[in-house]
C-alpha positions as CSV (number, residue, x, y, z in Angstrom):
1,M,119.3,87.1,48.8
2,K,117.1,87.9,51.8
3,S,116.2,91.5,52.7
4,S,114.1,93.6,55.0
5,C,113.7,97.4,55.0
6,E,113.1,100.1,57.6
7,K,111.6,103.2,56.0
8,S,111.0,106.8,57.3
9,K,109.3,109.6,55.3
10,T,112.6,110.6,53.6
11,A,115.0,107.7,54.0
12,V,115.2,103.9,53.8
13,K,117.6,101.3,55.4
14,F,117.8,97.8,53.9
15,E,119.2,94.8,55.8
16,V,120.5,92.4,53.3
17,K,121.8,88.8,53.6
18,F,123.6,86.8,50.9
19,D,124.1,83.0,51.1
20,K,126.4,80.6,49.2
21,K,124.2,80.3,46.1
22,D,124.2,84.1,45.6
23,F,128.0,84.1,45.3
24,E,128.5,81.8,42.3
25,P,127.0,84.0,39.5
26,A,128.9,87.1,40.8
27,R,132.1,85.1,41.2
28,K,132.0,84.0,37.6
29,Q,131.5,87.6,36.4
30,A,134.3,88.7,38.7
31,L,136.7,86.1,37.1
32,E,135.7,87.2,33.6
33,R,136.6,90.8,34.5
34,L,139.9,89.9,36.1
35,A,140.8,87.6,33.1
36,R,140.7,90.7,30.8
37,K,143.5,92.4,32.7
38,T,145.5,89.3,33.8
39,K,148.3,88.0,31.5
40,I,148.4,84.2,31.5
41,S,151.0,82.3,29.5
42,G,149.4,80.3,26.6
43,F,146.2,82.3,26.6
44,R,145.0,85.5,24.9
45,N,143.6,88.1,27.3
46,G,140.2,87.2,28.5
47,K,140.3,83.7,27.0
48,A,141.7,81.7,29.9
49,P,139.2,79.3,31.7
50,A,137.8,80.5,35.0
51,N,139.6,77.8,37.0
52,V,143.0,78.9,35.5
53,V,142.3,82.6,36.0
54,E,141.5,82.0,39.7
55,K,145.0,80.5,40.3
56,H,146.6,83.7,38.9
57,V,144.6,86.4,40.7
58,D,144.8,87.8,44.2
59,P,142.1,86.0,46.3
60,N,141.3,89.2,48.2
61,E,140.7,91.1,45.0
62,L,138.5,88.3,43.7
63,A,136.5,88.2,47.0
64,S,136.1,92.0,47.0
65,L,135.0,92.2,43.4
66,T,132.6,89.4,43.8
67,L,130.9,91.1,46.7
68,D,130.9,94.4,44.8
69,I,129.1,92.8,41.9
70,M,126.5,91.2,44.2
71,V,125.8,94.5,45.9
72,R,125.6,96.6,42.8
73,K,123.1,94.1,41.2
74,S,121.0,93.9,44.3
75,I,120.5,97.7,44.8
76,P,118.2,98.4,41.8
77,K,116.1,95.3,42.7
78,L,115.7,96.3,46.3
79,Y,114.4,99.8,45.5
80,Q,112.2,98.5,42.7
81,D,110.6,95.8,44.9
82,A,110.0,98.3,47.6
83,D,108.6,100.8,45.1
84,L,111.0,103.5,46.3
85,Q,113.1,106.1,44.4
86,P,116.5,106.9,45.8
87,I,117.6,110.5,45.6
88,S,121.1,110.0,47.0
89,S,123.9,107.5,46.4
90,P,123.2,104.4,48.5
91,H,125.6,104.0,51.4
92,V,126.7,100.4,52.0
93,D,128.0,99.1,55.3
94,I,129.4,95.6,55.5
95,L,128.5,93.9,58.8
96,K,129.7,90.3,58.1
97,F,131.6,88.7,55.2
98,V,132.9,85.2,54.6
99,P,134.1,85.0,51.0
100,G,132.1,82.5,49.0
101,E,129.9,81.7,52.0
102,M,127.8,84.6,53.4
103,A,127.6,88.3,53.7
104,E,125.4,90.6,55.8
105,L,125.2,94.3,55.1
106,T,123.0,97.4,55.3
107,I,122.2,99.8,52.4
108,E,120.9,103.3,53.2
109,S,119.8,106.3,51.2
110,D,117.4,109.2,51.1
111,I,114.3,108.6,49.1
112,L,111.8,110.7,47.2
113,P,109.2,111.4,49.9
114,E,105.5,110.8,49.6
115,V,103.6,113.9,48.5
116,K,100.0,114.8,49.4
117,L,99.3,117.2,46.6
118,G,96.8,120.0,47.2
119,D,93.9,120.8,44.9
120,Y,96.0,122.2,42.1
121,K,92.9,122.8,39.9
122,N,91.3,125.3,42.2
123,L,94.1,127.5,43.6
124,K,92.8,130.9,44.8
125,V,95.5,133.1,43.3
126,D,94.9,136.6,41.8
127,Y,96.3,137.5,38.4
128,H,98.1,140.8,38.6
129,E,97.8,142.6,35.3
130,H,99.6,145.8,34.4
131,K,97.9,148.0,31.8
132,V,100.4,150.0,29.7
133,D,99.4,153.6,29.7
134,A,100.8,156.9,28.3
135,D,103.0,157.4,31.3
136,D,104.8,154.1,30.7
137,V,105.4,155.0,27.1
138,N,106.6,158.5,28.1
139,D,109.1,157.0,30.6
140,V,110.7,155.0,27.8
141,L,110.7,158.1,25.5
142,N,112.4,160.1,28.2
143,R,115.1,157.4,28.6
144,I,115.6,157.4,24.8
145,A,115.9,161.2,24.9
146,D,118.4,160.9,27.7
147,N,120.6,158.7,25.5
148,F,120.8,161.5,23.0
149,A,121.2,164.2,25.7
150,E,124.1,166.7,25.6
151,S,126.1,167.5,28.6
152,K,127.4,171.1,29.2
153,V,129.6,172.2,32.1
154,T,128.0,175.1,33.9
155,K,128.9,177.6,36.6
156,R,125.5,177.8,38.1
157,A,124.3,176.0,41.2
158,A,123.4,172.3,40.9
159,Q,119.8,171.4,40.1
160,L,117.9,168.1,39.9
161,G,118.7,166.4,36.6
162,D,122.3,167.8,36.5
163,D,125.4,165.6,36.5
164,V,127.8,166.5,39.3
165,I,131.3,165.3,40.0
166,I,132.0,165.2,43.7
167,D,134.4,163.9,46.4
168,F,132.7,162.6,49.5
169,T,133.6,161.0,52.8
170,G,130.9,159.4,55.0
171,K,131.6,159.4,58.8
172,K,129.7,157.8,61.7
173,D,130.6,159.1,65.1
174,G,133.5,160.9,63.5
175,V,135.0,157.8,61.9
176,A,134.9,157.0,58.1
177,F,132.8,153.9,57.4
178,D,133.5,151.3,54.7
179,G,131.9,152.1,51.3
180,G,131.2,155.8,52.2
181,T,134.2,157.4,50.5
182,A,134.8,158.2,46.8
183,K,136.7,160.7,44.7
184,D,135.7,162.2,41.3
185,F,132.3,160.4,41.5
186,T,129.8,161.3,38.8
187,L,126.2,161.4,40.1
188,R,123.0,162.3,38.3
189,L,121.0,164.3,40.8
190,G,117.5,162.9,41.2
191,S,118.5,159.4,40.0
192,G,117.9,157.9,43.4
193,Q,121.3,156.2,43.3
194,F,122.1,157.3,46.9
195,I,120.1,157.1,50.1
196,P,117.3,159.7,50.6
197,G,118.6,163.2,51.3
198,F,122.0,162.8,49.7
199,E,121.2,164.0,46.2
200,D,118.8,166.7,47.4
201,G,121.4,167.9,49.8
202,I,123.8,168.7,46.9
203,V,121.1,170.7,45.0
204,G,121.9,174.5,45.3
205,H,125.6,174.1,45.7
206,E,128.2,175.3,43.1
207,V,131.6,174.2,42.0
208,G,134.1,174.6,44.9
209,D,131.5,174.3,47.6
210,K,132.7,172.2,50.5
211,F,130.1,171.3,53.1
212,D,128.8,168.7,55.5
213,L,125.6,166.8,55.0
214,D,123.8,165.3,57.9
215,I,121.8,162.2,56.9
216,T,120.2,159.3,58.7
217,F,120.4,155.9,56.9
218,P,117.0,154.1,56.3
219,E,115.9,151.6,59.0
220,D,115.8,148.9,56.4
221,Y,119.3,149.6,55.0
222,G,121.3,146.4,54.1
223,S,124.1,147.0,56.7
224,A,123.1,146.6,60.3
225,E,126.0,148.8,61.2
226,L,124.5,151.8,59.4
227,A,120.7,151.0,59.3
228,G,118.8,153.9,61.1
229,K,122.1,155.6,62.1
230,P,122.9,159.3,61.7
231,V,126.0,160.0,59.6
232,V,127.8,163.0,58.2
233,F,129.0,163.2,54.6
234,E,131.8,165.7,53.9
235,I,131.2,166.7,50.3
236,L,133.2,168.8,47.7
237,V,131.5,169.8,44.5
238,K,134.1,169.7,41.6
239,Q,131.9,170.0,38.5
240,V,128.3,170.7,37.6
241,S,127.0,169.8,34.1
242,E,123.6,170.7,32.7
243,I,122.0,167.8,30.8
244,K,120.0,168.9,27.9
245,A,117.8,166.2,26.3
246,P,116.5,166.7,22.8
247,A,112.8,167.4,22.2
248,I,110.6,164.3,22.0
249,D,109.4,164.6,18.4
250,D,109.7,163.0,14.9
251,E,113.4,164.0,14.8
252,L,114.1,162.0,17.9
253,A,112.2,159.0,16.4
254,Q,114.4,159.2,13.3
255,K,117.6,159.3,15.4
256,T,116.7,155.8,16.6
257,G,117.2,154.7,13.1
258,A,114.0,152.6,12.8
259,F,111.1,155.0,12.7
260,K,110.0,158.0,10.6
261,T,107.5,159.5,13.1
262,L,107.1,159.8,16.8
263,D,103.8,158.0,16.6
264,E,105.5,155.0,15.0
265,L,108.0,154.9,17.8
266,K,105.3,155.2,20.4
267,D,103.3,152.3,18.9
268,D,106.5,150.1,18.9
269,I,107.2,151.0,22.5
270,R,103.6,150.3,23.6
271,Q,103.7,146.9,21.8
272,N,107.0,145.9,23.5
273,L,105.9,147.1,26.9
274,T,102.6,145.2,26.5
275,A,104.4,142.0,25.6
276,Q,106.9,142.4,28.5
277,T,104.3,143.2,31.1
278,K,102.3,140.2,30.0
279,R,105.4,138.0,30.4
280,N,106.0,139.5,33.8
281,S,102.4,139.0,34.9
282,D,102.5,135.4,33.7
283,E,105.7,134.6,35.6
284,R,104.4,136.3,38.7
285,Y,101.2,134.3,38.4
286,K,103.1,131.0,38.1
287,D,105.3,131.9,41.1
288,D,102.1,132.7,43.2
289,L,100.5,129.4,42.0
290,I,103.6,127.4,43.1
291,A,103.5,129.2,46.5
292,A,99.8,128.4,46.9
293,L,100.3,124.8,45.9
294,V,103.2,124.3,48.3
295,E,101.0,125.8,51.1
296,S,98.2,123.4,50.4
297,S,100.4,120.3,49.9
298,E,102.3,118.1,52.4
299,T,105.7,116.5,52.0
300,E,109.1,116.3,53.7
301,A,112.5,117.7,52.7
302,P,115.2,114.9,52.5
303,K,118.4,115.8,54.3
304,T,120.7,115.0,51.4
305,L,118.8,117.4,49.0
306,V,118.6,120.1,51.6
307,Q,122.4,119.8,52.2
308,E,123.1,119.9,48.4
309,N,120.9,123.1,48.0
310,L,122.5,124.6,51.1
311,D,126.0,124.1,49.7
312,N,124.9,125.6,46.4
313,I,123.3,128.7,48.1
314,K,126.5,129.2,50.2
315,A,128.8,128.9,47.2
316,D,126.7,131.4,45.2
317,F,126.5,133.8,48.2
318,K,130.3,133.7,48.6
319,R,130.9,134.3,44.9
320,N,128.7,137.4,45.0
321,L,130.5,138.7,48.1
322,T,133.8,138.2,46.2
323,T,132.6,140.3,43.3
324,R,131.9,143.0,45.9
325,G,135.4,142.7,47.5
326,L,134.1,141.2,50.7
327,T,134.8,138.0,52.6
328,L,132.0,136.1,54.4
329,D,133.5,137.1,57.8
330,E,133.5,140.8,56.8
331,Y,129.9,140.6,55.6
332,L,128.7,138.9,58.8
333,E,130.5,141.5,60.9
334,K,128.9,144.3,58.9
335,Q,125.4,142.7,59.3
336,G,126.0,142.1,63.0
337,K,125.1,138.4,62.4
338,A,126.6,135.2,63.8
339,M,127.7,132.4,61.5
340,E,125.2,130.0,63.0
341,D,122.3,132.4,62.5
342,W,123.3,133.0,58.9
343,E,123.5,129.2,58.2
344,D,120.1,128.7,59.8
345,E,118.6,131.3,57.5
346,L,120.1,129.7,54.4
347,R,119.1,126.2,55.6
348,E,115.5,127.3,55.9
349,R,115.7,128.7,52.4
350,A,117.2,125.5,51.1
351,E,114.4,123.4,52.7
352,K,111.8,125.6,51.0
353,R,113.5,125.2,47.7
354,V,113.6,121.4,48.1
355,I,110.0,121.1,49.2
356,S,108.9,123.3,46.3
357,S,110.9,121.3,43.8
358,I,109.5,117.9,45.1
359,I,105.9,119.2,44.9
360,V,106.3,120.6,41.4
361,Q,107.9,117.3,40.3
362,K,104.8,115.5,41.7
363,L,102.6,117.9,39.9
364,A,104.3,117.0,36.6
365,D,103.7,113.3,37.3
366,E,100.1,114.0,38.1
367,L,99.6,116.0,34.9
368,N,101.4,113.3,32.9
369,V,103.8,115.8,31.5
370,F,106.7,114.4,29.4
371,V,109.2,115.9,27.0
372,A,109.5,114.4,23.5
373,E,112.9,113.6,22.2
374,D,112.6,115.9,19.2
375,E,111.6,118.8,21.5
376,L,114.6,118.1,23.6
377,E,116.9,118.0,20.6
378,R,115.5,121.3,19.3
379,R,116.1,123.0,22.7
380,V,119.7,121.7,22.9
381,A,120.4,122.8,19.3
382,E,119.0,126.3,20.1
383,M,121.3,126.5,23.2
384,Q,124.3,125.2,21.2
385,A,123.7,128.0,18.6
386,V,123.6,130.6,21.4
387,Y,126.9,129.3,23.0
388,K,128.7,128.3,19.8
389,K,131.4,130.9,20.5
390,S,132.1,129.3,23.9
391,P,133.8,125.9,23.6
392,E,133.4,125.2,27.3
393,A,129.6,125.8,27.2
394,S,129.3,123.8,24.0
395,A,131.1,120.8,25.6
396,Q,128.8,121.0,28.6
397,L,125.8,120.7,26.3
398,A,127.1,117.3,25.2
399,D,127.2,116.0,28.8
400,P,124.3,113.5,29.3
401,Q,123.6,114.8,32.8
402,V,123.4,118.4,31.5
403,I,121.0,117.2,28.8
404,E,118.9,115.4,31.4
405,N,118.8,118.7,33.5
406,I,117.5,120.5,30.4
407,R,114.8,117.9,29.9
408,N,113.7,118.2,33.5
409,R,113.6,122.0,33.3
410,M,111.5,121.7,30.1
411,R,109.2,119.3,31.9
412,I,108.7,121.6,34.9
413,D,108.1,124.6,32.6
414,A,105.4,122.6,30.8
415,A,103.8,121.5,34.1
416,L,103.6,125.1,35.3
417,D,102.1,126.2,31.9
418,K,99.4,123.6,32.5
419,L,98.9,124.7,36.1
420,A,98.4,128.3,34.9
421,E,96.1,127.1,32.2
422,L,93.9,125.2,34.7
423,N,93.6,128.1,37.1
424,R,93.6,131.2,34.9
425,P,89.9,131.1,33.9
426,N,88.8,131.5,37.5
427,A,91.5,133.9,38.6
428,K,90.5,137.3,39.8
429,V,92.3,139.9,37.7
430,V,93.9,142.7,39.7
431,E,94.8,145.7,37.5
432,E,98.0,147.5,38.4
433,S,99.2,150.8,37.0
434,P,101.7,153.5,38.1
435,K,100.4,155.1,41.3
436,A,99.4,158.7,40.9
437,E,100.4,159.4,44.5
438,K,104.0,158.3,43.7
439,K,104.2,160.7,40.8
440,A,102.8,163.5,43.0
441,E,105.4,162.7,45.6
442,K,108.2,163.0,43.0
443,K,106.9,166.3,41.8
444,A,106.6,167.6,45.3
445,E,110.2,166.5,46.0
446,K,111.5,168.3,43.0
447,K,109.8,171.6,43.5
448,P,111.2,172.6,46.9
449,A,114.7,171.5,45.7
450,K,114.5,173.9,42.7
451,K,113.2,176.7,44.9
452,D,116.1,176.1,47.4
453,A,118.6,176.4,44.5
454,K,117.1,179.6,43.3
455,A,117.0,181.0,46.8
456,K,120.7,180.3,47.4
457,K,121.6,181.9,44.0
458,A,119.5,185.0,44.9
459,K,121.3,185.3,48.2
460,K,124.6,185.5,46.5
């Protein structure tokens, strides 16, 4: 076999020539395979001599199988000799073929590109740390109290914190728009579930009130059709319920079933929040490190991997739209976006994913990270225990390719842990805590609303 190769940063093309001496070993192997499925009188399957088998098989089938065996055996050697790693199935194109005499062909595939890795030991990335304070603990306590809250229908005007049942129809230029209409909708006023102005606009109204609410959608709203546009909501208040939460005390702690005193509950909340915020900070730090490493490294995105990622992103996007009751065409129309522009955006996202993945894989190589078999077996066993009630998931965990994907995920996680370990000692710690100004804003928002409600009640 003679070969030459033409290589770019992300692909390779081999030109291969076979001569007569290359055919004989492959031809013998082809006859052995054909003998196993060819019935020949006087011989058991697979036991007939090669010269006898040849007389009983289709010459075209023998020639095709011989060439296939030659090509399949040559492919690993071609890539190994060239020190290249294919990342797509090689495409074979037969140029010339004379059975038993000669063959000329090309073999092409995408390859793992070269990576110029940045200085991964000195990445200038801040570590964002959230200090759990009393306000964080109180937020959780308030949510716990809300779970034990009692709801009581009232005849008074609605206030922030109340549950209301409403009918509403949103209209733009006098025409109802999609997603802007509902009946018997339950809404907690002050929850921020609706766009700014909607919930505050209901405050002060009583059961039976039917009114119009003029609102402008935020400029950054998800729908281009509505972003920044003025609309009118026709609203009917059908029920107002006062929500009375229990006092935050020892009795509430005991209602949770695990604590005797409020202090015990607070300590537990603080410990859980501290652990969760540390996990969040660590994950954010790793994400920021990857972004910085990608920025300081150089590589190319192979077309095959980009296309595979693009196809996956598209499929996930369409599935999400389906759960929302939308088709892709309907979504694009709402966004005022052309299909080509949408695909360009997704392709850019796919390219970034591919480049990031290649660089992190190179990092794992550089750090000499590997996953021991016993570690892999433990992880698979843990996952099997989690999914033991799902036969389909359990079957997937027996698939060698799935197991290999788990190994790769573990390897990447270990590499990122090492990356964080290398950079963390020199990272600048940026402390983050709930912003006082945000709390002041919320209080300022609530006060006028309550005053409005009282004013309307006084007028009546």
